[in-house]
PDB file with one MODEL, atoms N, CA, C and O in Angstrom:
MODEL        1
ATOM      1  N   MET A   1     243.329 -45.599-107.815  1.00  0.00           N
ATOM      2  CA  MET A   1     242.248 -45.514-107.696  1.00  0.00           C
ATOM      3  C   MET A   1     241.341 -47.045-107.911  1.00  0.00           C
ATOM      4  O   MET A   1     240.841 -47.750-107.036  1.00  0.00           O
ATOM      5  N   SER A   2     241.348 -47.153-108.751  1.00  0.00           N
ATOM      6  CA  SER A   2     240.607 -48.496-109.655  1.00  0.00           C
ATOM      7  C   SER A   2     240.352 -49.316-108.388  1.00  0.00           C
ATOM      8  O   SER A   2     239.195 -49.699-108.211  1.00  0.00           O
ATOM      9  N   HIS A   3     241.578 -49.735-107.203  1.00  0.00           N
ATOM     10  CA  HIS A   3     241.675 -50.901-105.853  1.00  0.00           C
ATOM     11  C   HIS A   3     240.284 -50.243-104.834  1.00  0.00           C
ATOM     12  O   HIS A   3     239.979 -51.021-103.930  1.00  0.00           O
ATOM     13  N   LEU A   4     239.715 -49.361-104.868  1.00  0.00           N
ATOM     14  CA  LEU A   4     239.020 -48.794-104.358  1.00  0.00           C
ATOM     15  C   LEU A   4     236.948 -49.509-104.825  1.00  0.00           C
ATOM     16  O   LEU A   4     236.019 -49.906-104.122  1.00  0.00           O
ATOM     17  N   ILE A   5     237.121 -49.336-106.137  1.00  0.00           N
ATOM     18  CA  ILE A   5     236.566 -49.459-106.920  1.00  0.00           C
ATOM     19  C   ILE A   5     235.790 -51.135-106.211  1.00  0.00           C
ATOM     20  O   ILE A   5     236.515 -52.117-106.048  1.00  0.00           O
ATOM     21  N   GLU A   6     234.252 -51.169-105.871  1.00  0.00           N
ATOM     22  CA  GLU A   6     234.488 -52.864-105.555  1.00  0.00           C
ATOM     23  C   GLU A   6     233.648 -52.932-106.596  1.00  0.00           C
ATOM     24  O   GLU A   6     232.846 -52.129-107.074  1.00  0.00           O
ATOM     25  N   THR A   7     234.143 -54.636-107.019  1.00  0.00           N
ATOM     26  CA  THR A   7     232.349 -54.861-107.586  1.00  0.00           C
ATOM     27  C   THR A   7     232.387 -56.020-107.028  1.00  0.00           C
ATOM     28  O   THR A   7     233.134 -56.635-106.267  1.00  0.00           O
ATOM     29  N   PRO A   8     230.797 -56.289-107.924  1.00  0.00           N
ATOM     30  CA  PRO A   8     230.225 -57.407-106.697  1.00  0.00           C
ATOM     31  C   PRO A   8     230.546 -58.172-107.144  1.00  0.00           C
ATOM     32  O   PRO A   8     230.966 -58.230-108.300  1.00  0.00           O
ATOM     33  N   ALA A   9     230.385 -59.649-105.793  1.00  0.00           N
ATOM     34  CA  ALA A   9     230.935 -60.768-106.256  1.00  0.00           C
ATOM     35  C   ALA A   9     229.834 -61.624-106.833  1.00  0.00           C
ATOM     36  O   ALA A   9     228.718 -61.834-106.357  1.00  0.00           O
ATOM     37  N   PRO A  10     230.415 -62.119-108.054  1.00  0.00           N
ATOM     38  CA  PRO A  10     229.658 -63.196-108.609  1.00  0.00           C
ATOM     39  C   PRO A  10     228.508 -64.035-107.678  1.00  0.00           C
ATOM     40  O   PRO A  10     228.732 -64.950-106.886  1.00  0.00           O
ATOM     41  N   ALA A  11     227.543 -63.582-107.943  1.00  0.00           N
ATOM     42  CA  ALA A  11     226.014 -64.436-107.718  1.00  0.00           C
ATOM     43  C   ALA A  11     226.005 -65.913-107.783  1.00  0.00           C
ATOM     44  O   ALA A  11     226.014 -66.489-108.871  1.00  0.00           O
ATOM     45  N   ARG A  12     225.978 -66.886-106.052  1.00  0.00           N
ATOM     46  CA  ARG A  12     226.214 -67.960-106.546  1.00  0.00           C
ATOM     47  C   ARG A  12     224.220 -68.429-106.897  1.00  0.00           C
ATOM     48  O   ARG A  12     223.198 -67.939-106.416  1.00  0.00           O
ATOM     49  N   PRO A  13     224.426 -69.559-107.927  1.00  0.00           N
ATOM     50  CA  PRO A  13     223.357 -70.245-107.855  1.00  0.00           C
ATOM     51  C   PRO A  13     222.611 -70.765-107.060  1.00  0.00           C
ATOM     52  O   PRO A  13     223.112 -71.764-106.543  1.00  0.00           O
ATOM     53  N   LYS A  14     221.089 -70.396-106.551  1.00  0.00           N
ATOM     54  CA  LYS A  14     220.845 -71.048-105.837  1.00  0.00           C
ATOM     55  C   LYS A  14     220.362 -72.796-106.326  1.00  0.00           C
ATOM     56  O   LYS A  14     219.663 -73.105-107.291  1.00  0.00           O
ATOM     57  N   ARG A  15     220.821 -73.468-105.588  1.00  0.00           N
ATOM     58  CA  ARG A  15     220.996 -75.206-105.516  1.00  0.00           C
ATOM     59  C   ARG A  15     219.517 -75.578-104.964  1.00  0.00           C
ATOM     60  O   ARG A  15     219.016 -75.000-103.999  1.00  0.00           O
ATOM     61  N   PRO A  16     218.858 -76.648-105.719  1.00  0.00           N
ATOM     62  CA  PRO A  16     217.985 -77.019-104.276  1.00  0.00           C
ATOM     63  C   PRO A  16     218.538 -78.191-103.570  1.00  0.00           C
ATOM     64  O   PRO A  16     219.617 -78.704-103.868  1.00  0.00           O
ATOM     65  N   PHE A  17     217.434 -78.763-102.227  1.00  0.00           N
ATOM     66  CA  PHE A  17     218.514 -79.219-101.400  1.00  0.00           C
ATOM     67  C   PHE A  17     219.097 -80.601-101.680  1.00  0.00           C
ATOM     68  O   PHE A  17     219.376 -81.216-100.651  1.00  0.00           O
ATOM     69  N   PHE A  18     219.249 -80.985-102.371  1.00  0.00           N
ATOM     70  CA  PHE A  18     219.399 -82.679-102.879  1.00  0.00           C
ATOM     71  C   PHE A  18     220.470 -82.199-103.802  1.00  0.00           C
ATOM     72  O   PHE A  18     221.114 -83.191-104.144  1.00  0.00           O
ATOM     73  N   LEU A  19     221.002 -80.992-104.420  1.00  0.00           N
ATOM     74  CA  LEU A  19     222.511 -81.200-104.943  1.00  0.00           C
ATOM     75  C   LEU A  19     223.311 -80.134-104.096  1.00  0.00           C
ATOM     76  O   LEU A  19     224.379 -79.582-104.364  1.00  0.00           O
ATOM     77  N   ARG A  20     222.629 -80.025-103.183  1.00  0.00           N
ATOM     78  CA  ARG A  20     223.845 -78.857-101.870  1.00  0.00           C
ATOM     79  C   ARG A  20     224.326 -80.431-100.804  1.00  0.00           C
ATOM     80  O   ARG A  20     223.573 -81.208-100.215  1.00  0.00           O
ATOM     81  N   ARG A  21     225.993 -80.430-100.909  1.00  0.00           N
ATOM     82  CA  ARG A  21     226.932 -81.118 -99.639  1.00  0.00           C
ATOM     83  C   ARG A  21     226.523 -80.758 -98.414  1.00  0.00           C
ATOM     84  O   ARG A  21     226.339 -81.843 -97.863  1.00  0.00           O
ATOM     85  N   GLY A  22     226.373 -80.264 -97.963  1.00  0.00           N
ATOM     86  CA  GLY A  22     226.342 -80.621 -96.316  1.00  0.00           C
ATOM     87  C   GLY A  22     225.388 -81.490 -96.224  1.00  0.00           C
ATOM     88  O   GLY A  22     225.638 -82.689 -96.107  1.00  0.00           O
ATOM     89  N   PRO A  23     223.861 -80.895 -96.273  1.00  0.00           N
ATOM     90  CA  PRO A  23     222.521 -81.524 -95.850  1.00  0.00           C
ATOM     91  C   PRO A  23     222.725 -82.889 -96.432  1.00  0.00           C
ATOM     92  O   PRO A  23     222.014 -83.755 -95.923  1.00  0.00           O
ATOM     93  N   MET A  24     223.584 -83.299 -97.441  1.00  0.00           N
ATOM     94  CA  MET A  24     223.466 -84.764 -98.252  1.00  0.00           C
ATOM     95  C   MET A  24     224.222 -85.633 -97.706  1.00  0.00           C
ATOM     96  O   MET A  24     223.897 -86.812 -97.563  1.00  0.00           O
ATOM     97  N   GLU A  25     225.757 -84.933 -97.196  1.00  0.00           N
ATOM     98  CA  GLU A  25     226.575 -85.943 -96.190  1.00  0.00           C
ATOM     99  C   GLU A  25     225.302 -86.241 -95.328  1.00  0.00           C
ATOM    100  O   GLU A  25     224.560 -87.210 -95.488  1.00  0.00           O
ATOM    101  N   THR A  26     225.176 -85.309 -94.441  1.00  0.00           N
ATOM    102  CA  THR A  26     224.419 -85.235 -93.249  1.00  0.00           C
ATOM    103  C   THR A  26     223.902 -86.864 -93.317  1.00  0.00           C
ATOM    104  O   THR A  26     224.182 -87.832 -92.610  1.00  0.00           O
ATOM    105  N   ILE A  27     223.127 -86.720 -94.355  1.00  0.00           N
ATOM    106  CA  ILE A  27     222.108 -87.895 -94.834  1.00  0.00           C
ATOM    107  C   ILE A  27     222.627 -89.211 -95.068  1.00  0.00           C
ATOM    108  O   ILE A  27     222.034 -90.266 -94.843  1.00  0.00           O
ATOM    109  N   ALA A  28     223.786 -89.067 -95.539  1.00  0.00           N
ATOM    110  CA  ALA A  28     224.717 -90.776 -96.461  1.00  0.00           C
ATOM    111  C   ALA A  28     225.265 -91.257 -94.842  1.00  0.00           C
ATOM    112  O   ALA A  28     225.312 -92.441 -94.509  1.00  0.00           O
ATOM    113  N   THR A  29     225.675 -90.071 -93.893  1.00  0.00           N
ATOM    114  CA  THR A  29     226.599 -90.772 -92.375  1.00  0.00           C
ATOM    115  C   THR A  29     225.443 -90.931 -92.090  1.00  0.00           C
ATOM    116  O   THR A  29     225.415 -92.152 -91.941  1.00  0.00           O
ATOM    117  N   VAL A  30     224.193 -90.486 -91.853  1.00  0.00           N
ATOM    118  CA  VAL A  30     222.684 -91.158 -90.110  1.00  0.00           C
ATOM    119  C   VAL A  30     222.470 -92.120 -91.669  1.00  0.00           C
ATOM    120  O   VAL A  30     221.351 -91.699 -91.965  1.00  0.00           O
ATOM    121  N   LEU A  31     222.765 -92.922 -92.587  1.00  0.00           N
ATOM    122  CA  LEU A  31     222.215 -94.198 -93.294  1.00  0.00           C
ATOM    123  C   LEU A  31     223.193 -95.101 -93.148  1.00  0.00           C
ATOM    124  O   LEU A  31     222.834 -96.276 -93.229  1.00  0.00           O
ATOM    125  N   ILE A  32     224.941 -94.767 -92.849  1.00  0.00           N
ATOM    126  CA  ILE A  32     225.264 -95.778 -92.445  1.00  0.00           C
ATOM    127  C   ILE A  32     225.853 -95.982 -91.482  1.00  0.00           C
ATOM    128  O   ILE A  32     226.610 -96.917 -91.219  1.00  0.00           O
ATOM    129  N   GLY A  33     225.351 -94.561 -90.496  1.00  0.00           N
ATOM    130  CA  GLY A  33     224.832 -95.324 -88.767  1.00  0.00           C
ATOM    131  C   GLY A  33     223.815 -95.862 -88.815  1.00  0.00           C
ATOM    132  O   GLY A  33     223.697 -96.523 -87.784  1.00  0.00           O
ATOM    133  N   LEU A  34     222.695 -96.003 -89.649  1.00  0.00           N
ATOM    134  CA  LEU A  34     221.814 -97.305 -89.273  1.00  0.00           C
ATOM    135  C   LEU A  34     222.091 -98.316 -89.920  1.00  0.00           C
ATOM    136  O   LEU A  34     221.428 -99.248 -89.464  1.00  0.00           O
ATOM    137  N   GLY A  35     222.954 -98.754 -91.054  1.00  0.00           N
ATOM    138  CA  GLY A  35     223.128 -99.744 -91.700  1.00  0.00           C
ATOM    139  C   GLY A  35     224.072-100.394 -90.147  1.00  0.00           C
ATOM    140  O   GLY A  35     223.621-101.397 -89.593  1.00  0.00           O
ATOM    141  N   PHE A  36     224.922 -99.940 -89.774  1.00  0.00           N
ATOM    142  CA  PHE A  36     226.352-100.656 -88.983  1.00  0.00           C
ATOM    143  C   PHE A  36     224.784-100.905 -87.090  1.00  0.00           C
ATOM    144  O   PHE A  36     224.302-102.034 -86.998  1.00  0.00           O
ATOM    145  N   LEU A  37     224.655-100.610 -86.788  1.00  0.00           N
ATOM    146  CA  LEU A  37     223.347-100.600 -85.631  1.00  0.00           C
ATOM    147  C   LEU A  37     222.322-101.550 -86.062  1.00  0.00           C
ATOM    148  O   LEU A  37     221.952-102.312 -85.169  1.00  0.00           O
ATOM    149  N   MET A  38     221.697-101.718 -87.362  1.00  0.00           N
ATOM    150  CA  MET A  38     221.142-102.762 -88.413  1.00  0.00           C
ATOM    151  C   MET A  38     221.876-104.456 -88.267  1.00  0.00           C
ATOM    152  O   MET A  38     221.163-105.443 -88.081  1.00  0.00           O
ATOM    153  N   LEU A  39     223.486-104.535 -88.398  1.00  0.00           N
ATOM    154  CA  LEU A  39     224.209-105.420 -88.395  1.00  0.00           C
ATOM    155  C   LEU A  39     224.048-106.091 -87.147  1.00  0.00           C
ATOM    156  O   LEU A  39     223.777-107.250 -86.833  1.00  0.00           O
ATOM    157  N   PHE A  40     224.470-104.249 -86.052  1.00  0.00           N
ATOM    158  CA  PHE A  40     224.971-105.257 -84.789  1.00  0.00           C
ATOM    159  C   PHE A  40     223.675-105.914 -83.978  1.00  0.00           C
ATOM    160  O   PHE A  40     223.989-106.550 -82.971  1.00  0.00           O
ATOM    161  N   GLN A  41     222.755-105.865 -84.182  1.00  0.00           N
ATOM    162  CA  GLN A  41     221.245-105.341 -83.273  1.00  0.00           C
ATOM    163  C   GLN A  41     220.457-107.425 -83.513  1.00  0.00           C
ATOM    164  O   GLN A  41     219.824-107.968 -84.418  1.00  0.00           O
ATOM    165  N   PRO A  42     221.017-107.932 -82.090  1.00  0.00           N
ATOM    166  CA  PRO A  42     220.230-109.483 -82.044  1.00  0.00           C
ATOM    167  C   PRO A  42     218.771-109.977 -82.778  1.00  0.00           C
ATOM    168  O   PRO A  42     218.675-111.067 -83.342  1.00  0.00           O
ATOM    169  N   PHE A  43     217.633-108.981 -82.677  1.00  0.00           N
ATOM    170  CA  PHE A  43     216.804-109.100 -82.464  1.00  0.00           C
ATOM    171  C   PHE A  43     215.920-109.508 -84.196  1.00  0.00           C
ATOM    172  O   PHE A  43     215.670-110.678 -84.488  1.00  0.00           O
ATOM    173  N   LEU A  44     215.747-108.939 -84.656  1.00  0.00           N
ATOM    174  CA  LEU A  44     215.166-108.928 -86.072  1.00  0.00           C
ATOM    175  C   LEU A  44     216.236-109.398 -87.359  1.00  0.00           C
ATOM    176  O   LEU A  44     217.202-108.744 -87.751  1.00  0.00           O
ATOM    177  N   LEU A  45     215.841-110.507 -87.800  1.00  0.00           N
ATOM    178  CA  LEU A  45     216.723-111.144 -88.975  1.00  0.00           C
ATOM    179  C   LEU A  45     216.142-109.767 -89.899  1.00  0.00           C
ATOM    180  O   LEU A  45     217.009-109.584 -90.753  1.00  0.00           O
ATOM    181  N   VAL A  46     215.155-108.843 -90.057  1.00  0.00           N
ATOM    182  CA  VAL A  46     214.705-108.788 -91.409  1.00  0.00           C
ATOM    183  C   VAL A  46     215.909-106.958 -91.467  1.00  0.00           C
ATOM    184  O   VAL A  46     216.334-106.353 -92.451  1.00  0.00           O
ATOM    185  N   LEU A  47     216.036-106.714 -90.277  1.00  0.00           N
ATOM    186  CA  LEU A  47     217.516-105.407 -90.295  1.00  0.00           C
ATOM    187  C   LEU A  47     218.484-105.914 -90.294  1.00  0.00           C
ATOM    188  O   LEU A  47     219.297-105.446 -91.091  1.00  0.00           O
ATOM    189  N   TYR A  48     218.883-106.948 -89.557  1.00  0.00           N
ATOM    190  CA  TYR A  48     220.208-107.448 -90.470  1.00  0.00           C
ATOM    191  C   TYR A  48     220.726-107.790 -91.625  1.00  0.00           C
ATOM    192  O   TYR A  48     221.849-107.614 -92.098  1.00  0.00           O
ATOM    193  N   THR A  49     219.282-108.567 -92.235  1.00  0.00           N
ATOM    194  CA  THR A  49     219.347-109.104 -93.742  1.00  0.00           C
ATOM    195  C   THR A  49     219.816-107.219 -94.625  1.00  0.00           C
ATOM    196  O   THR A  49     220.711-106.877 -95.399  1.00  0.00           O
ATOM    197  N   TYR A  50     218.584-106.417 -93.917  1.00  0.00           N
ATOM    198  CA  TYR A  50     219.054-104.747 -95.254  1.00  0.00           C
ATOM    199  C   TYR A  50     220.152-104.333 -94.908  1.00  0.00           C
ATOM    200  O   TYR A  50     220.663-103.583 -95.740  1.00  0.00           O
ATOM    201  N   SER A  51     221.101-104.628 -93.446  1.00  0.00           N
ATOM    202  CA  SER A  51     222.063-103.632 -93.294  1.00  0.00           C
ATOM    203  C   SER A  51     222.864-103.383 -93.946  1.00  0.00           C
ATOM    204  O   SER A  51     223.295-102.231 -93.998  1.00  0.00           O
ATOM    205  N   LEU A  52     223.545-104.754 -94.970  1.00  0.00           N
ATOM    206  CA  LEU A  52     224.253-104.270 -95.572  1.00  0.00           C
ATOM    207  C   LEU A  52     224.311-103.494 -96.955  1.00  0.00           C
ATOM    208  O   LEU A  52     225.251-102.859 -97.432  1.00  0.00           O
ATOM    209  N   VAL A  53     222.906-103.749 -97.519  1.00  0.00           N
ATOM    210  CA  VAL A  53     222.189-102.989 -98.270  1.00  0.00           C
ATOM    211  C   VAL A  53     221.940-101.468 -98.034  1.00  0.00           C
ATOM    212  O   VAL A  53     221.905-100.643 -98.946  1.00  0.00           O
ATOM    213  N   THR A  54     221.722-101.108 -96.346  1.00  0.00           N
ATOM    214  CA  THR A  54     222.259 -99.807 -96.209  1.00  0.00           C
ATOM    215  C   THR A  54     223.359 -99.180 -95.893  1.00  0.00           C
ATOM    216  O   THR A  54     223.605 -97.976 -95.965  1.00  0.00           O
ATOM    217  N   LEU A  55     224.080-100.136 -95.504  1.00  0.00           N
ATOM    218  CA  LEU A  55     225.711 -99.431 -94.947  1.00  0.00           C
ATOM    219  C   LEU A  55     226.105 -98.909 -96.617  1.00  0.00           C
ATOM    220  O   LEU A  55     226.666 -97.852 -96.907  1.00  0.00           O
ATOM    221  N   LEU A  56     225.618-100.013 -97.611  1.00  0.00           N
ATOM    222  CA  LEU A  56     226.669-100.167 -99.056  1.00  0.00           C
ATOM    223  C   LEU A  56     225.775 -98.357 -99.710  1.00  0.00           C
ATOM    224  O   LEU A  56     226.440 -97.553-100.364  1.00  0.00           O
ATOM    225  N   ALA A  57     224.647 -98.153 -99.431  1.00  0.00           N
ATOM    226  CA  ALA A  57     224.178 -97.050-100.164  1.00  0.00           C
ATOM    227  C   ALA A  57     224.563 -96.083 -99.282  1.00  0.00           C
ATOM    228  O   ALA A  57     224.974 -95.049 -99.809  1.00  0.00           O
ATOM    229  N   GLY A  58     224.551 -96.112 -98.401  1.00  0.00           N
ATOM    230  CA  GLY A  58     224.821 -94.976 -97.380  1.00  0.00           C
ATOM    231  C   GLY A  58     226.744 -94.457 -97.940  1.00  0.00           C
ATOM    232  O   GLY A  58     227.395 -93.414 -98.002  1.00  0.00           O
ATOM    233  N   THR A  59     226.933 -95.712 -98.189  1.00  0.00           N
ATOM    234  CA  THR A  59     228.129 -95.082 -98.540  1.00  0.00           C
ATOM    235  C   THR A  59     228.736 -94.669-100.004  1.00  0.00           C
ATOM    236  O   THR A  59     229.755 -93.996-100.158  1.00  0.00           O
ATOM    237  N   VAL A  60     227.953 -95.174-100.999  1.00  0.00           N
ATOM    238  CA  VAL A  60     227.683 -94.783-101.864  1.00  0.00           C
ATOM    239  C   VAL A  60     227.581 -93.490-102.323  1.00  0.00           C
ATOM    240  O   VAL A  60     228.491 -92.946-102.948  1.00  0.00           O
ATOM    241  N   MET A  61     226.313 -92.852-101.999  1.00  0.00           N
ATOM    242  CA  MET A  61     226.262 -92.054-101.540  1.00  0.00           C
ATOM    243  C   MET A  61     227.020 -90.677-100.925  1.00  0.00           C
ATOM    244  O   MET A  61     226.899 -89.539-101.380  1.00  0.00           O
ATOM    245  N   PHE A  62     227.802 -91.074 -99.815  1.00  0.00           N
ATOM    246  CA  PHE A  62     228.965 -90.618 -99.380  1.00  0.00           C
ATOM    247  C   PHE A  62     229.648 -89.912-100.208  1.00  0.00           C
ATOM    248  O   PHE A  62     229.884 -88.706-100.131  1.00  0.00           O
ATOM    249  N   ILE A  63     230.066 -90.861-101.235  1.00  0.00           N
ATOM    250  CA  ILE A  63     230.939 -91.143-102.510  1.00  0.00           C
ATOM    251  C   ILE A  63     230.460 -89.561-103.352  1.00  0.00           C
ATOM    252  O   ILE A  63     231.057 -88.495-103.504  1.00  0.00           O
ATOM    253  N   ILE A  64     229.423 -89.940-103.669  1.00  0.00           N
ATOM    254  CA  ILE A  64     228.600 -89.359-105.084  1.00  0.00           C
ATOM    255  C   ILE A  64     228.603 -88.053-104.740  1.00  0.00           C
ATOM    256  O   ILE A  64     228.925 -87.254-105.619  1.00  0.00           O
ATOM    257  N   VAL A  65     228.164 -87.423-103.073  1.00  0.00           N
ATOM    258  CA  VAL A  65     227.941 -86.023-102.247  1.00  0.00           C
ATOM    259  C   VAL A  65     229.245 -85.899-102.405  1.00  0.00           C
ATOM    260  O   VAL A  65     229.538 -85.092-103.287  1.00  0.00           O
ATOM    261  N   SER A  66     229.931 -86.289-101.994  1.00  0.00           N
ATOM    262  CA  SER A  66     231.241 -85.295-101.651  1.00  0.00           C
ATOM    263  C   SER A  66     231.667 -84.859-102.482  1.00  0.00           C
ATOM    264  O   SER A  66     232.405 -83.944-102.117  1.00  0.00           O
ATOM    265  N   LYS A  67     231.643 -85.002-103.799  1.00  0.00           N
ATOM    266  CA  LYS A  67     231.825 -84.571-105.227  1.00  0.00           C
ATOM    267  C   LYS A  67     231.208 -83.283-105.416  1.00  0.00           C
ATOM    268  O   LYS A  67     231.483 -82.662-106.442  1.00  0.00           O
ATOM    269  N   PHE A  68     230.479 -82.833-104.640  1.00  0.00           N
ATOM    270  CA  PHE A  68     229.023 -81.612-104.576  1.00  0.00           C
ATOM    271  C   PHE A  68     229.777 -80.223-104.962  1.00  0.00           C
ATOM    272  O   PHE A  68     231.001 -80.326-104.882  1.00  0.00           O
ATOM    273  N   PRO A  69     229.446 -79.336-105.242  1.00  0.00           N
ATOM    274  CA  PRO A  69     230.221 -78.346-105.191  1.00  0.00           C
ATOM    275  C   PRO A  69     229.467 -77.547-103.415  1.00  0.00           C
ATOM    276  O   PRO A  69     228.322 -77.916-103.155  1.00  0.00           O
ATOM    277  N   GLU A  70     229.805 -77.056-102.902  1.00  0.00           N
ATOM    278  CA  GLU A  70     229.747 -76.315-101.629  1.00  0.00           C
ATOM    279  C   GLU A  70     227.986 -75.586-101.726  1.00  0.00           C
ATOM    280  O   GLU A  70     227.559 -74.882-100.811  1.00  0.00           O
TER     281      GLU A  70
ENDMDL
END
């Protein structure tokens, strides 16, 4: 009879946007792509200069965010 009793699932804590993995992985991936595009554009030296910083920021962000819970 005890298998018929339904126990409620534990409530998942509501996390703010910046602590959820899905949206933050998307932002990190966009940063990596933006850094890649900045690296290969031939027109503006400023974009080329900051491309490595953008790539590294996106990569580090992706590594950190991939450890967040769903």
